[in-house]
Structures are given as C-alpha cells and as structure tokens.
C-alpha positions in Angstrom: 8.2 -13.5 -15.0 9.7 -9.8 -16.0 8.8 -7.0 -13.7 8.4 -3.4 -14.5 8.5 -0.6 -12.2 6.0 1.8 -12.1 5.6 5.7 -10.6 3.6 6.5 -7.4 2.6 9.7 -6.9 2.4 11.7 -3.6 -0.4 13.6 -3.9 -0.7 14.9 -0.1 2.0 15.3 2.3 1.1 17.0 5.9 3.8 17.0 8.8 2.3 16.6 12.2 4.0 16.7 15.4 4.7 12.8 15.8 3.6 11.4 12.2 3.6 12.7 8.6 0.3 12.1 6.6 0.5 11.0 2.8 -1.9 10.2 0.2 0.0 8.1 -2.7 -1.5 7.2 -5.9 -0.3 4.2 -7.8 -1.5 1.5 -10.2 -3.5 -0.9 -8.4 -2.9 -3.8 -10.5 -0.3 -4.4 -13.3 -1.7 -7.7 -14.6 -4.9 -6.0 -16.3 -5.3 -4.4 -19.7 -5.0 -0.4 -19.5 -8.6 -0.1 -20.3 -9.4 -1.1 -16.8 -6.0 -0.5 -14.9 -7.2 2.1 -12.2 -5.1 3.8 -9.8 -5.4 3.1 -6.0 -4.8 5.9 -3.4 -3.2 4.9 0.0 -3.5 6.9 3.2 -0.6 6.4 5.3 0.5 8.0 8.5 4.4 7.3 9.0 5.9 7.6 12.2 8.6 10.8 12.3 10.7 9.2 15.0 11.3 5.5 13.2 9.3 5.7 9.8 7.2 3.0 11.0 3.7 2.9 9.7 0.9 4.2 12.1 -2.1 3.9 10.0 -2.8 2.7 6.6 -6.1 2.7 4.8 -7.6 2.7 1.2 -10.8 4.3 2.8 -11.2 6.4 5.8 -8.4 8.3 7.5 -7.4 7.8 10.9 -10.3 9.9 12.5 -12.9 7.8 10.3 -14.4 11.2 9.5 -12.7 11.6 6.0 -12.5 9.4 2.8 -8.8 9.7 2.2 -8.1 6.7 0.2 -9.4 4.8 -2.7 -9.1 1.0 -3.4 -8.9 0.6 -7.2 -8.5 -3.0 -7.5 -11.0 -5.8 -7.8 -13.3 -6.9 -5.0 -12.8 -10.5 -6.2 -10.3 -12.6 -8.0 -11.1 -14.7 -11.3 -11.5 -17.7 -8.9 -13.9 -15.9 -6.6 -11.4 -15.0 -3.8 -12.6 -12.0 -1.9 -9.4 -10.1 -2.6 -10.5 -6.7 -1.2 -11.2 -8.4 2.2 -8.1 -10.6 2.0 -6.0 -7.6 1.4 -7.5 -5.4 4.4 -6.5 -8.8 6.6 -3.1 -8.7 5.0 -2.7 -4.9 5.7 -3.9 -5.2 9.1 -1.9 -8.4 10.1 1.2 -7.6 8.2 1.8 -3.9 7.5 0.2 -1.4 10.2 2.6 -1.1 12.9 5.5 -2.6 11.0 9.1 -1.1 10.7 10.5 -0.3 7.8 13.0 -3.0 8.0 10.1 -5.5 8.2 8.6 -4.1 5.0 11.7 -3.9 3.4 12.6 -7.2 3.9 9.5 -8.6 2.3 9.6 -9.9 -1.4 6.8 -8.7 -3.6 5.7 -11.2 -6.4 6.4 -14.8 -5.9 7.6 -14.5 -2.1 5.7 -14.7 1.3 3.4 -12.0 0.2 2.2 -14.5 -2.5 1.9 -17.2 0.0 -0.1 -15.4 2.1 -2.7 -13.7 -0.5 -2.9 -16.5 -3.0 -0.8 -14.6 -5.5 -2.8 -11.3 -5.9 -0.7 -8.3 -7.1 -2.7 -5.9 -4.9 -0.8 -6.4 -1.6 2.3 -7.0 -3.7 2.0 -3.4 -5.4 1.0 -1.9 -1.7 4.3 -3.2 -0.4 6.2 -1.8 -3.4 4.5 1.6 -3.0 5.7 1.6 0.6 9.1 0.7 0.2 9.6 3.7 -2.3 7.5 5.9 0.1 10.1 5.0 2.7 12.8 6.4 0.7 10.9 9.6 0.0 10.0 9.9 3.8 13.5 9.2 5.2 15.2 11.9 3.0 12.9 14.6 4.3 12.5 13.5 7.7 
C-alpha cells in the first residue's frame, strides 16, 4: 500500500518541572473519505528527562478533572470489533510508560501494531503522531 504523510498540529504545550504537556491534533483515520475524516486530539505528557510517555489520553487529562483529548475515530470497525476499547488497551499496554526508543522501533502499518489491533488504523496513526512529537520535543527539551 502507498502511504502519505499528514500533518499533526501542536495545539497546546506547557512545560512543567518534570514533564511537558501537549495537545496534538491529527487525522484520526486516513482510510475514510474526507466527509467523515475527523481529527483526534491526543493529550500527552512527556518526561523532560528522557522523553518517555508519562500519560496519554484521548479524553481526560492526568488529573481526571479536565477533558483535554478527543477520540475522533469509529467506536467499532466494519466487522463489529470494538475499536475504541481495543485502542485504549493498546495505549495502556504498549504506549504509556514506553520510551521513545521503544515507540520509534514500532513499525506502523502491516507490522506489530496491526498484529496486535487487527489492522485498525487508529493505533498506527497514534504511533506516527508520537514519533513526530518526539522529534519536536527533543529539539526543544
């Protein structure tokens, strides 16, 4: 398959003592037509020490008090697989707490992520967004 890079936008950035908070908007699903191709907003906290992911959400922030993210993709796949729940499990098991090296080593599309998720594009796009955010973060911190 042919892949096309898309732009992600850093909407919010706030440096704290140990972490940097980000809100990043990007196309949720690159497999649908533009009339329903909404953006997701990831709320991410990266360590200033090593850039690892301290928190990642598409809903509440790390305090649980504010809605800082937005899940912009399907709740189910065409086959009826609960995509939103699968993505939440993938985030918790594979992304939160992971180092930049571990995430940069992941192969989006047709690699280990597809094997884990059953080929839903949402986790692949999330990993790509994180890989791009790491480059941005590392240049500044």
